[in-house]
C-alpha positions in Angstrom: -4.0 37.7 23.6 -3.4 33.9 24.1 -0.4 34.8 26.1 -2.3 36.7 28.8 -3.2 34.7 31.9 -6.8 33.7 32.2 -7.2 35.0 35.8 -5.8 38.3 34.5 -8.4 38.6 31.7 -11.2 37.9 34.3 -9.9 40.7 36.4 -9.8 42.9 33.5 -13.5 42.1 32.8 -14.4 42.6 36.4 -12.9 46.0 36.4 -14.6 46.9 33.2 -17.9 45.9 34.8 -17.3 48.0 37.8 -16.3 51.0 35.5 -19.5 50.5 33.5 -21.7 50.4 36.7 -19.9 53.6 38.1 -20.8 55.5 34.9 -24.3 54.2 34.8 -23.9 52.4 31.5 -26.1 49.4 31.3 -25.6 46.1 29.4 -28.5 47.0 27.0 -26.7 50.2 26.1 -23.4 48.5 25.5 -25.3 45.9 23.3 -26.8 48.7 21.3 -23.3 50.5 20.9 -21.8 47.2 19.6 -24.9 46.3 17.5 -25.3 43.0 19.3 -27.5 41.3 22.0 -27.5 41.9 25.7 -26.9 38.1 26.3 -23.7 38.4 24.1 -22.4 41.2 26.0 -23.0 39.3 29.3 -21.2 36.2 28.1 -18.2 38.4 26.8 -17.9 40.1 30.2 -17.4 36.7 31.8 -15.4 35.0 29.1 -11.6 34.6 29.8 -11.0 33.8 26.2 -12.6 37.0 25.0 -10.9 38.3 21.9 -8.7 41.4 22.0 -10.9 43.3 19.6 -14.0 43.0 21.8 -11.9 43.7 25.0 -10.7 46.9 23.5 -14.2 47.9 22.6 -15.5 47.2 25.9 -12.7 49.1 27.7 -13.2 52.1 25.4 -17.0 52.1 26.4 -16.2 51.9 29.9 -13.7 54.7 29.7 -10.7 52.8 30.8 -7.4 52.4 28.6 -6.5 48.8 28.2 -3.0 49.5 29.2 -3.9 51.0 32.6 -6.7 48.3 32.9 -4.0 45.5 32.6 -1.8 47.3 35.1 -4.6 47.7 37.6 -5.5 43.9 37.1 -1.9 42.8 37.7 -1.4 44.8 40.8 -4.9 44.3 42.3 -5.6 40.5 42.2 -9.3 39.6 42.4 -10.4 37.7 45.3 -11.5 34.0 44.4 -14.8 33.1 45.8 -15.8 29.6 46.9 -19.2 27.7 47.1 -20.1 27.3 50.8 -20.3 23.7 52.3 -24.2 23.8 52.0 -23.8 24.8 48.2 -21.0 22.0 47.7 -23.3 19.4 49.3 -26.1 20.4 47.3 -24.3 20.1 44.0 -22.9 16.7 45.1 -26.3 15.4 45.8 -27.7 16.8 42.7 -25.1 17.1 39.9 -27.9 18.3 37.6 -28.4 21.3 39.6 -24.8 22.2 39.2 -24.9 21.7 35.5 -28.1 24.2 35.6 -26.0 26.7 37.6 -23.1 26.4 35.3 -25.5 27.4 32.2 -27.1 30.2 34.3 -23.9 31.7 35.8 -20.9 31.0 33.7 -22.6 31.0 30.2 -25.1 33.7 31.2 -28.0 31.9 29.7 -31.6 32.9 30.7 -34.0 30.3 32.3 -36.0 30.4 29.1 -32.9 29.6 27.1 -32.1 26.6 29.1 -35.6 25.5 29.3 -35.8 25.4 25.5 -32.4 23.8 25.0 -33.0 21.1 27.5 -36.9 20.6 26.9 -37.7 21.6 30.6 -41.1 22.0 31.8 -42.1 25.3 33.6 -42.3 23.3 36.9 -38.7 22.0 36.4 -37.4 25.5 35.7 -39.0 26.9 38.8 -37.7 24.0 41.1 -34.2 24.5 39.7 -34.4 28.3 40.5 -35.9 27.8 44.0 -33.3 25.2 44.7 -30.3 27.8 43.8 -32.3 30.2 45.9 -32.5 27.9 49.0 -28.7 27.6 49.0 -28.0 31.1 48.7 -26.9 31.5 45.0 -29.6 33.7 43.7 -32.4 35.9 44.8 -35.7 34.8 42.9 -38.4 37.2 41.9 -41.7 36.9 39.9 -41.7 35.6 36.3 -38.4 33.6 37.0 -36.6 37.0 37.2 -33.5 36.8 39.6 -30.2 38.3 40.6 -27.0 36.4 41.5 -25.8 36.5 45.1 -22.3 35.5 44.1 -19.8 36.9 41.7 -16.8 35.3 39.8 -14.3 34.0 40.0 -16.2 31.3 41.7 -15.2 27.5 42.4 -15.1 24.8 44.6 -12.9 24.6 47.8 -10.0 22.1 48.1 -12.0 19.8 50.3 -15.1 19.9 48.0 -17.4 16.9 48.3 -18.5 17.6 44.8 -15.1 17.4 43.2 -14.3 14.2 45.2 -17.3 12.6 43.8 -16.5 13.8 40.3 -12.9 12.3 40.7 -14.3 9.0 41.9 -16.5 8.9 38.8 -13.9 9.9 36.5 -11.5 7.2 37.8 -14.1 4.5 37.6 -14.8 5.6 34.0 -11.0 5.6 33.3 -10.7 2.0 34.4 -13.8 0.8 32.5 -12.4 2.5 29.3 -8.7 1.3 29.6 -9.6 -2.2 30.6 -12.2 -2.7 27.9 -11.5 -5.2 25.2 -12.7 -2.6 22.8 -10.0 -0.1 23.7 -7.7 1.5 21.1 -4.5 3.5 21.0 -6.2 6.5 22.7 -7.0 4.4 25.9 -4.0 3.8 27.9 -3.1 2.7 31.5 0.4 3.3 32.9 1.1 1.7 36.2 4.7 1.8 37.3 5.8 1.2 41.0 9.0 3.2 41.9 11.6 2.7 44.6 13.3 6.1 44.5 14.0 8.7 47.2 10.9 10.9 48.1 12.6 14.1 46.8 13.0 12.6 43.4 9.5 11.3 43.3 8.1 14.7 44.2 10.3 16.3 41.4 8.7 13.9 38.9 5.2 14.8 40.0 5.8 18.5 39.7 7.2 18.0 36.1 4.1 16.0 35.2 1.9 18.7 36.4 3.7 21.3 34.4 3.3 19.3 31.3 -0.4 18.7 31.9 -1.0 22.4 32.9 0.7 23.6 29.8 -1.5 21.5 27.4 -4.6 22.3 29.5 -3.9 26.1 29.1 -3.5 25.6 25.2 -6.9 23.8 25.2 -8.6 26.5 27.3 -7.3 29.3 25.2 -7.4 27.9 21.8 -10.0 25.1 21.7 -12.6 25.5 24.4 -15.4 26.8 22.4 -14.9 24.2 19.5 -17.5 21.7 20.6 -17.0 19.5 17.5 -13.5 18.6 18.7 -13.2 15.3 20.6 -12.8 15.5 24.3 -10.4 13.4 26.3 -10.0 12.5 30.0 -6.4 12.4 31.4 -6.2 10.8 34.9 -2.9 11.0 36.9 -2.7 9.0 40.3 0.1 8.6 42.4 0.6 7.5 46.1 3.0 5.9 48.5 3.0 2.1 48.8 3.3 0.3 52.0 5.6 -2.8 52.2 2.8 -5.4 52.0 1.3 -3.5 48.8 4.5 -3.3 47.2 5.8 -6.9 47.6 4.9 -9.8 45.3 2.2 -12.3 46.6 3.9 -14.8 49.0 4.4 -18.4 47.5 2.2 -20.7 49.3 1.8 -24.6 49.8 -0.5 -26.2 47.0 -1.5 -28.9 49.3 -5.1 -27.9 49.0 -6.8 -26.9 45.8 -6.6 -23.2 44.9 
């Protein structure tokens, strides 16, 4: 299972959900068949790190052979959905709203669970839900019941304002950590100007991306759910330098005090 691509697994799960819907099988019924809770089933159907045994169980209930499910998912790539500019701006202006949506959408938690875990008042819960409704992510009903107006895979576009703000925050945090007198061997800063041909620079960048992506994939597949493990932030930055930026400061007369 660890060798299967994450997006492929998500497509398999989406096909299982569609098959269950066509057969009229509810999540409550699936939960009863597997002797577990409905919320666990919802999480499993949105979890790219789902175990092989559970994936087989779900495909069997949906009446779809896993082999054909994988073949269908490989030949029919799932369309990726993106937050709209208004949704992106709302999350950039209120990052806590994005955190709430992650718990609600990706972790399939109920408003009641989120409120209990974060000690939210009923007023706060209602404001979170109405804010998500106002930007078109959910349709809200009475007693905090709702339905999503978006579906996975869902993410931010390349020009996302929220992502840009997050990157700025991470870079600032990185500088504070690595320049701190209390830093240890886990904190490092590597700055290396290069005077090399552009194709060679681009080749180096691609090689660095491959290495980082490889370790990121291992982390997502094997360690993502182990919250007791330490978390690390790796920031790679590269950009061309103009002549003035690359040169050493000029030597000046010291007739006047510096």
